[in-house]
N, CA, C and O of each residue as an XYZ file, in Angstrom:
592
protein
N      38.595     97.141    -56.057
C      39.790     96.706    -56.785
C      40.886     97.553    -55.738
O      40.440     98.551    -55.172
N      42.192     97.181    -55.510
C      43.070     98.137    -54.679
C      43.952     98.513    -55.775
O      43.994     97.730    -56.723
N      44.549     99.398    -55.813
C      45.528    100.458    -57.104
C      46.474    101.301    -56.493
O      46.159    102.454    -56.198
N      47.953    100.716    -56.197
C      48.723    102.043    -56.013
C      48.698    102.301    -57.195
O      48.449    101.589    -58.168
N      49.130    104.003    -57.048
C      49.310    104.870    -58.023
C      50.667    104.811    -58.258
O      51.453    105.161    -57.378
N      51.149    104.300    -59.632
C      52.229    104.628    -59.937
C      53.183    106.076    -60.706
O      52.530    107.064    -61.041
N      54.502    106.060    -60.890
C      54.849    107.390    -60.946
C      54.357    108.057    -62.511
O      54.280    109.242    -62.837
N      54.114    107.023    -63.184
C      53.935    107.397    -64.779
C      52.328    107.834    -64.852
O      51.865    108.537    -65.751
N      51.733    107.408    -63.985
C      49.753    108.053    -63.932
C      49.910    109.796    -63.330
O      48.868    110.452    -63.321
N      51.003    110.366    -62.927
C      50.949    111.300    -62.045
C      51.367    112.782    -62.955
O      52.439    112.822    -63.557
N      50.522    113.820    -62.973
C      50.863    114.847    -64.207
C      52.336    115.511    -63.194
O      53.005    115.082    -62.254
N      52.312    117.035    -64.216
C      53.444    117.742    -63.452
C      52.950    118.480    -62.604
O      53.502    119.576    -62.511
N      51.814    118.225    -61.711
C      51.456    119.198    -60.418
C      51.111    118.253    -59.549
O      50.266    118.485    -58.684
N      51.819    116.866    -59.683
C      51.510    116.088    -58.795
C      50.481    114.827    -58.438
O      50.580    113.826    -57.729
N      49.456    115.381    -59.284
C      48.422    114.360    -59.215
C      48.340    113.408    -60.178
O      49.146    113.456    -61.107
N      47.397    112.426    -60.128
C      46.675    111.809    -60.803
C      46.337    112.087    -62.442
O      45.274    112.687    -62.598
N      46.929    111.813    -63.458
C      46.455    112.872    -64.270
C      44.703    112.648    -64.948
O      44.501    111.513    -65.379
N      43.758    113.430    -65.027
C      42.866    113.397    -65.401
C      42.637    112.439    -66.186
O      41.823    111.686    -65.651
N      42.964    112.057    -67.257
C      42.784    110.919    -68.169
C      42.818    109.076    -67.695
O      42.292    108.108    -68.244
N      43.690    109.187    -66.441
C      44.092    107.978    -65.919
C      43.142    107.384    -65.335
O      43.081    106.154    -65.331
N      41.886    108.454    -64.511
C      40.965    108.000    -63.745
C      39.711    107.092    -65.110
O      39.067    106.068    -64.883
N      39.719    107.955    -66.530
C      38.829    106.971    -67.399
C      39.375    105.371    -67.143
O      38.737    104.358    -66.858
N      41.348    105.665    -67.449
C      41.073    104.070    -67.130
C      40.957    103.498    -65.847
O      40.404    102.405    -65.968
N      41.218    103.734    -64.728
C      40.943    103.447    -63.948
C      39.631    102.746    -63.644
O      39.372    101.665    -63.114
N      38.631    104.057    -64.329
C      37.271    103.222    -64.082
C      36.957    102.104    -65.199
O      36.004    101.370    -64.936
N      37.437    101.946    -66.056
C      37.396    100.918    -67.031
C      38.019     99.587    -66.073
O      37.570     98.449    -66.211
N      38.472     99.729    -65.669
C      39.597     98.869    -65.326
C      38.475     97.894    -63.752
O      38.174     96.701    -63.752
N      38.245     98.577    -63.027
C      37.458     98.414    -62.116
C      35.953     98.057    -63.027
O      35.496     96.925    -62.871
N      35.484     98.663    -63.614
C      34.337     97.402    -64.804
C      34.359     96.154    -65.168
O      33.483     95.294    -65.253
N      35.991     96.176    -65.466
C      35.969     94.790    -65.915
C      36.074     93.791    -64.771
O      35.354     92.844    -64.455
N      37.068     94.236    -64.304
C      37.306     93.537    -62.675
C      35.209     93.048    -62.144
O      34.560     92.002    -62.145
N      35.007     94.019    -61.905
C      33.186     93.966    -61.456
C      32.579     92.796    -62.361
O      31.914     91.919    -61.809
N      32.787     92.766    -63.677
C      32.383     92.516    -64.844
C      33.064     90.569    -64.054
O      32.412     89.702    -63.472
N      34.274     90.604    -64.362
C      34.710     89.042    -63.817
C      34.286     88.258    -62.704
O      33.893     87.092    -62.659
N      34.494     89.437    -61.483
C      33.857     88.698    -60.451
C      32.564     88.155    -60.188
O      32.130     87.214    -59.525
N      31.997     89.214    -61.056
C      30.424     88.706    -61.488
C      30.219     87.220    -62.490
O      29.132     86.708    -62.761
N      31.316     86.819    -62.844
C      31.123     85.726    -63.561
C      30.673     86.504    -64.945
O      29.676     85.915    -65.364
N      30.841     87.032    -65.366
C      29.728     87.898    -66.504
C      31.374     88.434    -67.483
O      31.188     89.579    -67.894
N      32.091     88.169    -67.694
C      33.194     88.976    -68.656
C      32.895     88.219    -69.564
O      33.125     88.955    -70.523
N      32.458     87.039    -70.095
C      32.911     86.375    -71.110
C      31.742     87.306    -72.108
O      31.937     87.920    -73.157
N      30.535     87.124    -71.332
C      29.462     88.091    -72.168
C      29.761     89.433    -73.058
O      29.149     89.843    -74.044
N      31.137     90.099    -72.254
C      31.853     91.267    -72.983
C      32.494     91.128    -73.702
O      32.391     91.728    -74.771
N      33.601     90.138    -73.405
C      34.958     89.642    -74.438
C      34.768     89.741    -75.992
O      34.196     88.940    -76.731
N      35.364     90.874    -76.289
C      35.048     91.050    -78.110
C      35.390     89.696    -78.689
O      34.808     89.255    -79.680
N      36.460     88.969    -77.976
C      36.690     87.909    -79.004
C      35.560     86.365    -78.838
O      35.725     85.334    -79.490
N      34.837     86.513    -78.163
C      33.677     85.684    -77.656
C      32.219     85.881    -78.741
O      31.746     86.930    -79.178
N      31.839     84.713    -78.918
C      30.481     84.976    -79.900
C      29.253     84.999    -79.040
O      28.375     84.145    -78.923
N      29.445     86.644    -78.234
C      28.492     87.123    -77.456
C      26.781     87.026    -77.662
O      26.147     87.693    -76.845
N      26.365     86.629    -78.187
C      25.105     86.800    -79.342
C      25.438     87.657    -80.527
O      24.668     88.500    -80.986
N      26.576     87.400    -80.971
C      26.860     89.006    -82.484
C      26.867     90.542    -81.887
O      27.005     91.538    -82.596
N      26.692     90.557    -80.447
C      27.034     92.105    -80.290
C      28.712     92.097    -79.400
O      29.239     91.119    -78.871
N      29.217     93.418    -79.471
C      29.862     94.092    -78.956
C      29.695     95.330    -77.934
O      28.652     95.939    -78.171
N      30.428     95.862    -76.874
C      29.902     96.805    -76.654
C      30.804     97.955    -76.750
O      31.978     97.622    -76.589
N      30.559     99.642    -77.036
C      31.731    100.353    -77.148
C      31.160    101.861    -76.413
O      30.011    102.276    -76.557
N      32.012    102.410    -75.776
C      31.747    103.012    -74.955
C      31.232    104.733    -75.573
O      31.701    105.640    -76.262
N      30.588    104.569    -75.174
C      29.417    105.934    -75.931
C      29.983    107.590    -74.800
O      30.458    108.615    -75.291
N      29.784    107.405    -73.622
C      30.262    108.001    -72.523
C      30.843    108.000    -70.885
O      30.435    107.202    -70.041
N      31.859    109.044    -70.631
C      32.304    108.725    -69.917
C      32.116    110.321    -69.296
O      32.301    111.321    -69.989
N      31.749    110.349    -67.983
C      31.736    111.176    -67.027
C      32.392    111.562    -65.561
O      31.953    110.895    -64.624
N      33.542    112.710    -65.199
C      34.208    112.344    -64.024
C      33.654    113.084    -63.678
O      32.980    113.796    -64.423
N      33.731    113.280    -61.877
C      34.028    114.196    -61.062
C      34.929    114.087    -60.314
O      35.050    112.975    -59.801
N      36.028    115.268    -59.892
C      36.896    114.985    -59.511
C      36.450    115.443    -58.081
O      35.901    116.538    -57.952
N      36.701    114.533    -56.879
C      36.585    114.900    -55.474
C      37.232    115.806    -54.389
O      36.852    116.701    -53.635
N      38.717    114.963    -54.747
C      40.223    115.260    -54.682
C      41.013    115.123    -54.901
O      41.075    114.961    -56.120
N      42.496    115.010    -54.153
C      43.897    114.547    -55.480
C      44.319    113.464    -54.760
O      44.220    113.265    -53.549
N      44.691    112.936    -55.422
C      45.814    111.679    -55.372
C      47.133    111.625    -56.101
O      47.330    112.105    -57.217
N      47.964    111.028    -55.399
C      49.374    110.940    -56.028
C      50.269    109.904    -55.867
O      50.031    108.909    -55.183
N      51.700    110.184    -56.718
C      52.045    109.308    -56.661
C      52.069    108.231    -55.257
O      52.091    108.877    -54.210
N      52.069    106.724    -55.064
C      52.588    105.838    -54.682
C      51.392    105.899    -53.620
O      51.640    105.167    -52.662
N      50.078    106.610    -53.508
C      48.625    106.745    -53.069
C      47.769    104.857    -53.176
O      47.835    103.988    -54.046
N      47.256    104.903    -52.221
C      46.857    103.569    -52.215
C      45.391    103.778    -52.025
O      44.864    104.133    -50.970
N      44.511    103.403    -53.665
C      43.366    104.246    -53.729
C      42.750    102.430    -54.051
O      43.347    101.569    -54.697
N      40.782    102.247    -53.024
C      40.368    101.638    -53.261
C      39.255    101.430    -54.904
O      38.859    102.583    -55.071
N      38.849    100.855    -55.671
C      37.923    101.532    -57.279
C      36.997    100.719    -56.846
O      37.334     99.537    -56.778
N      35.818    101.017    -56.499
C      34.585     99.973    -57.026
C      33.960    100.485    -58.463
O      34.067    101.512    -59.133
N      33.363     99.428    -58.569
C      32.188     99.549    -59.953
C      31.346     98.844    -59.605
O      31.333     97.887    -58.831
N      30.051     99.684    -60.632
C      28.685     98.418    -60.362
C      27.807     98.774    -61.845
O      28.129     99.596    -62.703
N      26.848     98.053    -61.833
C      25.949     98.586    -62.846
C      24.780     99.607    -62.312
O      24.200     99.309    -61.268
N      24.342    101.099    -63.185
C      24.127    101.425    -62.209
C      22.574    101.217    -62.867
O      21.527    101.250    -62.221
N      22.727    100.964    -64.517
C      21.149    101.256    -65.563
C      21.568    100.056    -66.258
O      22.694     99.592    -66.434
N      20.385     99.640    -66.627
C      20.378     98.663    -67.488
C      19.173     99.501    -68.705
O      17.992     99.669    -68.400
N      19.642     99.854    -69.793
C      19.017    100.310    -71.112
C      18.111     99.508    -71.719
O      17.657     98.505    -71.169
N      17.779     99.902    -72.922
C      17.260     99.057    -74.214
C      18.805     98.658    -75.040
O      19.077     97.459    -75.112
N      19.329     99.198    -75.365
C      20.545     99.582    -75.681
C      21.849     99.777    -75.329
O      22.803     99.680    -76.100
N      21.901    100.081    -74.048
C      23.316    100.650    -73.143
C      23.069    100.460    -71.971
O      21.947    100.155    -71.566
N      24.284    100.642    -71.098
C      24.143     99.765    -69.980
C      25.572    101.470    -69.546
O      26.538    102.031    -70.063
N      24.473    101.557    -67.965
C      25.486    102.583    -67.032
C      26.321    102.042    -66.239
O      25.831    101.059    -65.682
N      27.386    102.265    -65.945
C      28.028    101.859    -65.018
C      29.146    102.698    -64.171
O      30.202    103.126    -64.637
N      28.788    102.809    -63.125
C      29.797    103.555    -62.339
C      30.570    103.496    -61.325
O      30.190    102.703    -60.464
N      31.250    103.893    -61.173
C      33.011    103.943    -60.487
C      33.084    104.908    -59.820
O      32.701    106.035    -60.133
N      33.774    104.447    -58.451
C      34.396    105.434    -57.105
C      35.337    105.189    -56.797
O      35.581    104.059    -56.376
N      36.439    106.331    -56.893
C      37.612    105.834    -56.289
C      37.709    106.751    -54.895
O      36.993    107.682    -54.527
N      38.876    106.126    -54.258
C      38.439    106.294    -52.822
C      39.582    106.314    -52.380
O      39.989    105.245    -52.835
N      40.872    106.966    -51.524
C      41.543    106.760    -50.866
C      41.471    105.279    -49.844
O      40.506    104.876    -49.195
N      42.734    104.716    -49.964
C      42.250    103.063    -49.046
C      42.246    103.353    -47.865
O      41.390    102.910    -47.099
N      43.491    104.395    -47.380
C      43.682    104.991    -45.764
C      42.390    105.424    -45.100
O      41.726    104.763    -44.302
N      42.104    106.830    -45.629
C      41.213    107.288    -44.875
C      39.541    107.646    -45.906
O      38.575    108.405    -45.831
N      39.967    106.722    -46.655
C      38.221    106.814    -47.226
C      37.897    107.847    -48.019
O      36.889    107.952    -48.719
N      38.835    108.653    -47.881
C      38.300    110.253    -48.414
C      37.669    110.081    -49.964
O      37.939    108.957    -50.387
N      37.216    110.556    -50.533
C      36.656    110.334    -51.955
C      37.949    111.166    -52.962
O      38.668    112.078    -52.556
N      37.968    110.660    -54.093
C      38.829    111.005    -54.718
C      37.978    110.995    -56.228
O      37.109    111.557    -55.562
N      37.665    110.943    -56.973
C      36.798    110.745    -57.939
C      35.639    109.501    -58.359
O      35.821    108.295    -58.189
N      34.613    110.040    -58.854
C      33.804    109.061    -59.018
C      33.180    109.223    -61.255
O      33.382    110.185    -61.995
N      32.652    108.229    -61.512
C      32.540    108.331    -62.760
C      31.502    107.788    -63.119
O      30.976    107.224    -62.160
N      30.717    107.636    -64.414
C      29.504    107.173    -64.860
C      30.032    106.743    -66.339
O      31.088    107.285    -66.666
N      29.744    106.300    -66.804
C      30.201    104.856    -67.999
C      29.522    104.889    -68.574
O      28.508    104.538    -67.969
N      29.216    105.233    -70.032
C      28.182    104.679    -70.915
C      28.341    103.758    -71.977
O      28.719    104.157    -73.079
N      28.031    102.268    -71.705
C      28.275    100.887    -73.148
C      27.210    101.409    -74.154
O      26.082    101.745    -73.794
N      27.584    101.447    -75.249
C      26.030    101.034    -75.997
C      26.306     99.354    -76.735
O      27.314     98.902    -77.278
N      25.439     98.948    -76.570
C      25.345     97.485    -77.176
C      25.635     97.516    -79.326
O      24.991     98.384    -79.915
N      26.299     96.838    -79.955
C      26.450     97.434    -80.625
C      26.316     95.759    -81.755
O      26.554     94.776    -81.053
N      26.047     95.442    -83.021
C      26.012     94.631    -83.759
C      27.337     94.306    -84.756
O      27.631     94.994    -85.734
N      28.170     92.953    -84.238
C      29.042     92.869    -84.921
C      29.217     92.959    -86.440
O      30.046     93.744    -86.901
N      28.606     92.328    -87.088
C      27.853     92.461    -88.569
C      27.485     93.936    -89.451
O      27.917     94.386    -90.512
N      26.598     94.372    -88.580
C      26.194     95.691    -89.125
C      27.348     97.252    -88.383
O      27.779     98.221    -89.008
N      27.515     96.922    -86.974
C      28.085     98.072    -86.572
C      27.097     99.373    -86.026
O      27.578    100.434    -85.629
N      25.431     99.045    -86.091
C      24.563     99.412    -86.207
C      24.260     99.228    -84.135
O      24.690     98.171    -83.673
N      23.602    100.186    -83.142
C      23.027     99.891    -81.766
C      21.632     98.396    -81.381
O      20.411     98.459    -81.240
N      22.061     97.881    -81.360
C      20.692     96.979    -81.328
C      20.561     96.876    -79.493
O      21.396     97.325    -78.707
N      19.458     96.262    -79.185
C      19.412     95.902    -77.667
C      19.957     95.254    -77.308
O      20.283     94.323    -78.044
N      20.427     95.291    -75.961
C      20.930     93.975    -75.005
C      20.216     92.776    -74.984
O      19.023     92.614    -74.727
N      21.543     91.487    -75.449
C      20.738     90.297    -74.835
C      20.220     89.464    -74.154
O      20.847     88.594    -73.548
N      18.717     89.633    -74.146
C      18.056     89.100    -72.703
C      19.071     88.091    -71.695
O      18.976     88.309    -70.487
N      19.816     87.247    -72.040
C      20.734     86.872    -71.319
C      21.416     87.188    -70.276
O      21.434     86.798    -69.109
N      22.298     88.398    -71.225
C      23.126     89.224    -70.360
C      22.090     90.705    -69.840
O      22.742     91.548    -69.225
N      21.184     90.902    -69.968
C      20.104     91.423    -69.525
C      19.966     91.032    -68.024
O      20.398     91.586    -67.013
N      19.266     89.959    -68.189
C      18.824     89.058    -66.926
C      20.165     88.770    -65.993
O      20.251     88.952    -64.778
N      21.278     88.227    -66.973
C      22.388     88.409    -65.587
C      22.760     89.522    -65.204
O      23.277     89.465    -64.089
N      22.720     90.660    -65.703
C      23.095     92.464    -64.979
C      22.175     92.623    -63.956
O      22.336     93.037    -62.808
N      21.075     92.190    -64.603
C      19.559     91.948    -63.819
C      19.913     91.799    -62.263
O      19.640     92.624    -61.391
N      20.579     90.574    -62.094
C      20.597     89.403    -61.128
C      21.717     89.621    -60.306
O      21.946     88.722    -59.497
N      22.648     90.819    -60.314
C      23.941     91.441    -59.395
C      23.563     92.322    -58.925
O      22.799     92.981    -59.630
N      23.820     92.799    -57.658
C      23.645     93.831    -56.593
C      23.739     95.099    -57.602
O      24.447     95.045    -58.608
N      23.005     96.196    -57.274
C      23.380     97.033    -58.153
C      24.184     98.085    -57.439
O      24.159     98.256    -56.221
N      25.181     99.046    -58.637
C      26.093     99.585    -57.546
C      25.610    100.768    -56.601
O      24.687    101.519    -56.915
N      26.294    100.856    -55.462
C      26.401    101.849    -54.176
C      25.900    103.229    -55.027
O      26.199    103.561    -56.174
N      24.951    103.969    -53.955
C      24.667    105.641    -54.772
C      26.507    106.007    -54.850
O      27.339    105.209    -54.417
N      26.770    106.982    -55.311
C      28.187    107.493    -55.206
C      27.380    108.610    -53.832
O      26.220    108.892    -53.533
N      28.758    108.977    -53.299
C      29.051    109.701    -52.212
C      28.942    110.923    -52.976
O      29.321    111.033    -54.142
N      28.142    112.303    -51.932
C      27.985    113.622    -51.938
C      29.336    113.840    -52.027
O      30.192    113.149    -51.475
N      29.584    115.058    -52.909
C      30.740    115.836    -52.778
C      30.914    116.269    -51.035
O      30.040    116.670    -50.266
N      31.924    116.094    -50.860
C      32.593    116.680    -49.438
C      32.584    118.434    -50.308
O      32.865    118.862    -51.428
N      32.118    118.968    -49.084
C      31.910    121.145    -49.229
C      33.444    121.069    -49.850
O      33.948    119.976    -49.595
N      34.234    121.870    -50.530
C      35.186    122.500    -50.748
C      36.321    121.339    -51.300
O      37.527    121.567    -51.387
N      35.679    120.081    -51.643
C      36.588    119.240    -52.148
C      36.713    118.985    -54.038
O      37.265    118.072    -54.650
N      35.697    120.615    -54.738
C      36.325    120.358    -55.765
C      37.065    120.833    -56.843
O      36.970    120.749    -58.067
N      38.144    121.573    -55.724
C      39.539    122.095    -56.216
C      40.285    120.793    -55.971
O      40.273    119.969    -55.057
N      40.936    120.908    -57.116
C      41.924    119.324    -56.945
C      43.249    120.083    -56.652
O      44.288    119.455    -56.448
């Protein structure tokens, strides 16, 4: 997905605010699921086998800076299908030169709607996700890009 950085996403240093990358990653994951025809399996309003998914963990690695009006390409995909969890990855690169900006790993836990307890990812959802090409390996950080 392509995102132009709005002024509201920029911090006092002129960079995209750290927390905004979580939103970018989540939006890219939702777009990935929609494009794969799987979003109905994760819509909490739908009867998706009596489960919902909660975010358990988000890990962000910053590779470079992005600022106001930059055009970013954000991609996402499935990294791992566990017993009761799904791990997604997302990568943010600058659209013009492909320079890495950030990468994320997001873990969702499958939870029973009634009990609120973790439970295995339903087999139809597991099979549908397994049929989608896996997320590409994130690019290794370029030397000197850890500083923002």
